[in-house]
C-alpha atoms as one frame of an Amber mdcrd trajectory, in Angstrom:
protein
  20.877 -70.301 -27.700  23.206 -67.413 -28.501  26.572 -66.930 -26.885  25.429
 -64.320 -24.370  22.610 -66.566 -23.114  24.739 -69.568 -22.236  24.544 -70.745
 -18.655  27.862 -70.486 -16.822  28.661 -73.180 -14.250  31.877 -73.055 -12.201
  33.472 -75.851 -10.176  35.075 -74.784  -6.904  36.855 -76.757  -4.216  40.161
 -77.472  -2.568  43.063 -78.877  -4.541  42.669 -82.511  -5.563  38.966 -82.738
  -4.792  38.336 -83.874  -8.361  36.943 -80.706  -9.963  38.777 -81.318 -13.237
  37.743 -84.962 -13.333  34.094 -84.009 -12.897  34.305 -81.627 -15.848  36.023
 -84.250 -17.978  33.251 -86.701 -17.064  30.633 -84.205 -18.212  32.320 -83.274
 -21.476  33.555 -86.751 -22.291  36.905 -85.149 -23.153  40.166 -84.305 -21.416
  39.046 -80.692 -21.131  40.853 -80.083 -17.835  44.247 -81.457 -16.838  43.967
 -84.124 -14.159  46.897 -84.851 -11.868  47.580 -86.001  -8.331  49.892 -82.993
  -7.970  48.148 -80.286  -5.912  47.633 -77.005  -7.762  47.598 -78.424 -11.290
  44.762 -76.076 -12.305  45.964 -72.464 -12.221  43.878 -70.051 -14.316  40.162
 -70.780 -14.832  39.595 -73.130 -17.783  36.361 -72.875 -19.790  34.624 -75.444
 -21.978  31.346 -74.942 -23.841  28.937 -77.815 -24.420  25.281 -78.601 -25.031
  23.367 -80.462 -22.322  19.973 -81.947 -23.100  17.247 -80.234 -21.128  19.442
 -77.194 -20.438  20.962 -75.974 -23.679  24.323 -74.272 -24.094  26.484 -74.377
 -20.970  29.952 -73.028 -20.209  31.760 -75.215 -17.655  34.560 -73.476 -15.720
  37.338 -75.282 -13.860  39.055 -73.207 -11.162  42.162 -73.365  -9.004  42.006
 -74.853  -5.534  40.488 -72.576  -2.908  43.114 -73.756  -0.409  46.105 -72.812
  -2.566  49.090 -71.373  -0.701  51.785 -68.759  -1.124  51.742 -65.494  -3.049
  51.052 -67.212  -6.376  48.420 -69.389  -4.742  46.620 -66.342  -3.410  46.564
 -64.888  -6.913  45.050 -68.120  -8.203  42.389 -68.058  -5.487  41.604 -64.438
  -6.335  41.056 -65.332  -9.990  38.801 -68.206  -8.981  36.760 -66.035  -6.642
  36.344 -63.316  -9.291  34.645 -65.869 -11.561  31.686 -65.916  -9.139  30.417
 -62.632 -10.533  30.118 -64.245 -13.966  28.295 -67.498 -13.240  24.761 -68.823
 -12.857  25.507 -71.888 -10.724  28.412 -73.150  -8.613  29.417 -76.761  -7.983
  31.355 -76.972  -4.718  33.377 -80.181  -4.618  34.527 -81.522  -1.260  36.155
 -84.708  -0.030  36.737 -86.390   3.326  33.705 -84.604   4.818  35.592 -81.322
   4.772  33.807 -78.206   6.016  36.265 -75.517   7.085  37.124 -71.877   6.342
  38.032 -72.569   2.703  34.533 -73.853   1.959  32.841 -71.280   4.202  34.618
 -68.358   2.510  33.609 -69.435  -0.988  30.023 -70.025   0.165  29.865 -66.519
   1.654  31.112 -65.081  -1.633  28.479 -67.055  -3.553  25.771 -65.737  -1.248
  26.947 -62.150  -1.743  26.285 -62.424  -5.470  23.153 -64.568  -5.095  24.735
 -67.487  -6.923  23.051 -70.818  -6.082  25.351 -73.724  -5.326  25.234 -77.472
  -4.970  27.722 -79.651  -3.122  29.303 -82.750  -4.621  30.993 -84.851  -1.965
  33.469 -86.487  -4.286  35.516 -89.691  -4.077  32.990 -91.567  -1.978  34.909
 -94.746  -2.856  37.578 -93.419  -0.460  35.365 -91.825   2.207  31.558 -91.714
   2.302  29.790 -88.478   3.231  28.293 -88.362   6.709  24.805 -87.113   7.559
  26.398 -84.318   9.600  28.330 -83.018   6.571  25.177 -82.989   4.495  23.246
 -81.143   7.221  26.013 -78.523   7.594  26.048 -77.688   3.878  22.267 -77.657
   3.617  22.156 -75.198   6.516  24.545 -72.986   4.535  22.038 -72.935   1.674
  23.204 -75.693  -0.660  20.490 -76.475  -3.209  21.538 -80.108  -3.272  24.111
 -82.461  -1.772  25.216 -85.716  -3.382  27.814 -88.310  -2.516  29.695 -88.986
  -5.732  32.487 -91.038  -7.187  34.335 -90.790 -10.476  32.973 -94.261 -11.063
  29.345 -93.104 -10.664  27.291 -92.677 -13.791  27.671 -89.199 -15.249  23.890
 -88.959 -15.678  23.633 -88.282 -11.956  25.823 -85.211 -12.338  24.002 -84.004
 -15.445  20.686 -84.352 -13.660  22.101 -82.288 -10.805  22.826 -79.454 -13.247
  19.489 -79.848 -15.005  17.529 -79.474 -11.765  19.550 -76.686 -10.172  20.509
 -74.276 -12.962  18.274 -71.231 -12.364  15.454 -70.807 -14.808  16.143 -67.699
 -16.832  13.809 -64.829 -16.011  14.190 -63.868 -19.665  13.002 -67.188 -21.083
   9.653 -65.782 -22.211  10.884 -62.273 -23.008  12.520 -60.984 -26.145  14.492
 -57.844 -26.969  11.398 -56.213 -28.440   8.848 -57.836 -26.155   5.733 -55.662
 -25.913   6.990 -53.278 -28.587   6.156 -55.167 -31.781   3.552 -57.652 -32.973
   3.170 -60.108 -35.831   3.461 -58.372 -39.200   4.932 -55.119 -37.840   7.695
 -53.473 -39.849  10.861 -52.556 -37.957  13.428 -50.309 -39.619  17.024 -50.834
 -38.508  19.698 -48.217 -39.227  23.143 -49.854 -39.267  26.172 -47.679 -40.086
  29.109 -49.450 -41.680  32.277 -47.751 -40.467  35.720 -48.776 -39.225  34.152
 -49.981 -35.983  32.038 -52.582 -37.793  33.528 -56.097 -38.070  34.797 -56.961
 -41.537  32.087 -58.643 -43.585  29.650 -58.856 -40.658  27.153 -56.873 -38.638
  27.808 -56.113 -34.987  26.189 -58.518 -32.538  23.351 -56.236 -31.273  22.187
 -55.764 -34.851  22.218 -59.511 -35.481  20.389 -60.186 -32.208  17.720 -57.616
 -33.045  17.137 -59.016 -36.526  16.707 -62.496 -35.056  14.325 -61.152 -32.424
  12.203 -59.451 -35.088  11.961 -62.722 -37.009  11.114 -64.630 -33.816   8.240
 -62.188 -33.282   6.996 -62.881 -36.846   7.624 -59.258 -37.768   9.473 -57.752
 -40.735  12.992 -56.296 -40.599  14.209 -53.662 -43.042  17.931 -52.891 -42.718
  19.447 -49.691 -44.116  22.626 -47.678 -43.847  22.167 -44.104 -42.655  22.709
 -42.638 -46.143  19.784 -44.670 -47.500  17.110 -43.400 -45.085  15.920 -40.391
 -47.091  15.559 -42.311 -50.366  13.709 -45.120 -48.617  11.214 -42.782 -46.949
  10.600 -40.776 -50.118  10.244 -43.700 -52.510   8.060 -45.946 -50.369   4.883
 -45.469 -48.412   6.101 -47.703 -45.594   5.650 -46.387 -42.065   7.683 -48.512
 -39.629   6.218 -49.503 -36.277   9.548 -48.504 -34.730  12.992 -47.412 -35.916
  16.101 -48.688 -34.140  19.399 -46.975 -34.851  23.012 -47.236 -33.894  23.455
 -44.796 -30.995  26.322 -42.872 -32.575  24.074 -41.510 -35.346  21.123 -40.785
 -33.031  21.121 -37.079 -33.917  21.086 -37.757 -37.672  18.337 -40.372 -37.350
  16.267 -37.999 -35.218  16.288 -35.429 -38.011  15.482 -37.938 -40.780  12.805
 -40.075 -39.101   9.366 -38.390 -38.830   8.512 -37.415 -35.259   5.378 -39.560
 -35.286   7.515 -42.699 -35.720   9.067 -44.096 -32.496  12.863 -44.019 -32.518
  15.315 -45.725 -30.157  18.698 -47.476 -30.330  20.155 -50.981 -30.191  21.947
 -50.101 -26.961  18.774 -48.877 -25.258  16.857 -51.976 -26.349  19.596 -54.100
 -24.782  19.490 -52.006 -21.594  15.763 -52.633 -21.287  16.246 -56.330 -21.970
  18.942 -57.228 -19.473  20.445 -54.177 -17.849  19.697 -52.343 -14.640  17.197
 -50.259 -16.581  15.610 -48.359 -13.685  19.045 -47.464 -12.342  20.071 -46.293
 -15.821  17.039 -44.034 -15.965  17.888 -42.520 -12.595  21.559 -42.104 -13.418
  21.447 -40.712 -16.957  20.341 -37.148 -16.013  23.299 -36.952 -13.614  25.467
 -36.295 -16.675  24.411 -32.660 -16.310  25.884 -32.562 -12.783  29.426 -33.617
 -13.689  32.198 -31.340 -12.418  35.777 -30.546 -13.392  38.201 -33.413 -12.734
  35.428 -35.992 -12.263  36.435 -39.535 -13.194  34.165 -41.424 -15.592  34.281
 -45.216 -15.797  33.372 -46.717 -19.169  32.634 -50.450 -19.105  33.031 -52.382
 -22.347  31.741 -55.935 -22.106  33.721 -57.100 -25.106  37.384 -56.863 -26.011
  38.161 -55.356 -29.399  40.717 -53.288 -31.248  39.845 -49.623 -30.812  39.710
 -47.396 -33.891  39.480 -43.634 -34.298  35.704 -44.085 -34.625  35.363 -46.202
 -31.471  32.181 -45.180 -29.687  33.235 -46.011 -26.137  36.856 -44.863 -26.208
  36.656 -41.896 -28.570  33.202 -40.610 -29.493  31.533 -40.911 -26.100  34.336
 -39.183 -24.131  34.485 -36.368 -26.700  30.719 -35.926 -26.545  30.734 -35.826
 -22.733  33.462 -33.168 -22.644  31.664 -31.060 -25.231  28.249 -31.414 -23.555
  29.430 -30.642 -20.015  32.195 -28.193 -20.842  34.158 -29.816 -18.017  37.629
 -31.287 -17.704  36.811 -34.972 -17.303  38.990 -38.046 -16.873  38.071 -41.383
 -18.431  38.941 -44.959 -17.562  37.915 -47.729 -19.986  37.769 -51.283 -18.627
  37.151 -54.032 -21.236  35.564 -57.422 -20.745  35.033 -58.377 -17.121  38.435
 -57.200 -15.922  38.956 -55.993 -12.370  38.557 -52.242 -11.834  41.861 -50.356
 -11.424  40.609 -48.266  -8.476  37.691 -48.266  -6.051  34.288 -47.693  -7.625
  33.788 -44.839  -5.150  36.372 -42.760  -7.026  34.101 -42.428 -10.056  31.401
 -39.815 -10.539  29.617 -41.791 -13.265  29.660 -45.289 -14.744  28.694 -45.829
 -18.391  27.995 -49.417 -19.454  27.897 -50.587 -23.069  24.925 -52.585 -24.324
  26.411 -55.802 -22.957  25.555 -57.897 -25.986  28.263 -60.498 -25.316  27.600
 -61.084 -21.615  24.755 -62.669 -19.715  22.247 -60.631 -17.762  23.707 -61.978
 -14.529  27.234 -60.960 -15.526  26.111 -57.462 -16.453  24.113 -56.925 -13.267
  26.966 -58.175 -11.088  29.337 -55.880 -12.982  27.166 -52.905 -12.053  26.298
 -54.041  -8.538  29.228 -52.281  -6.768  28.294 -48.947  -8.361  24.632 -49.355
  -7.478  25.471 -50.251  -3.878  27.807 -47.228  -3.634  25.095 -44.921  -5.097
  27.298 -44.063  -8.078  25.099 -42.950 -11.011  25.098 -45.437 -13.886  23.930
 -45.090 -17.453  24.233 -46.874 -20.777  25.888 -45.902 -24.068  22.639 -45.322
 -25.941  20.817 -43.579 -23.100  23.765 -41.256 -22.422  24.111 -40.334 -26.085
  20.381 -39.731 -26.496  20.433 -37.480 -23.414  23.330 -35.402 -24.703  21.765
 -35.109 -28.166  18.575 -33.793 -26.574  16.408 -36.672 -27.791  16.262 -38.705
 -24.587  12.494 -38.442 -24.163  11.873 -39.579 -27.717  14.288 -42.510 -27.405
  12.610 -43.679 -24.194   9.000 -42.962 -25.156   7.894 -46.568 -25.797  10.054
 -48.207 -23.122
């Protein structure tokens, strides 16, 4: 399972409910610091591991949801923000607690449709009552177990195995429905200053793997090799996939009877809010002077003069619209600097390094506020005038 498809599981609870100890039990390592001092865990701590029957999982330890003071509130805020990035929550409680701290975190989980299970921990000190179990089940808990650090860890692993949501992408691939066994797929991969040294960028790697998984054939070329390849071979690809930033060049070189799209658009179809992208992309033509554009980068990287999100895309938007536009770039899953309602358009990258759930939750505020959203590849294709061609097969 690739990095972006790992399940993310976060442990929430008040201070000293044993969140860190549970994670250490699962990993078999001292992944999280354990102490009787309240507030030992400050920033979220992540640990990746493989769990039989699940696959790759990222376990996240968080600060206590009952932390106090100005610093404590900041810790709680960081913990709560993690909810938008996870697939399952483990809410740890002790002493049959069920008060505003637990209720607030449950409400936040419900807002983002994150399933949760409750581990009543330290049963060697106080056993869970039937009333506590009923209260949490009424709140929507998928499961409730009475647990002790001395219980066998298999019980906790089985809890994860049963309750982690089944991926709705488990039987779908990047090119699902677009290629068949034996098809030839031509990939155009520019090598510029934005490419990682000695490697291909992740969407290109993911696409190559997907082609192989579909028992098809991948041919990988740089953009300056396209003409020679087409003139010296009789190969007609089933589809051509290009890097979005050379969409216009690829459109001129690839015969019109050969489908052409981009890595970014393929990713948008695979795990983005594709229908919302399709509705939002044409709104580029309606941008006005002084509109603010939010550009969301899922990864964090050093920006170069050829950076597509920070340099090329803003320049293209200003040239296409002829308007005075303002741009805000937010990397990773960082908090937005201002309210989403202040933006006229949101442009999301392909999202190759995040899960589908993380990407959808990232875009959810814009969708709910009716802010148009689009994707790098779809926006570029639209401004190059080849949007219909790029979307023809999708």
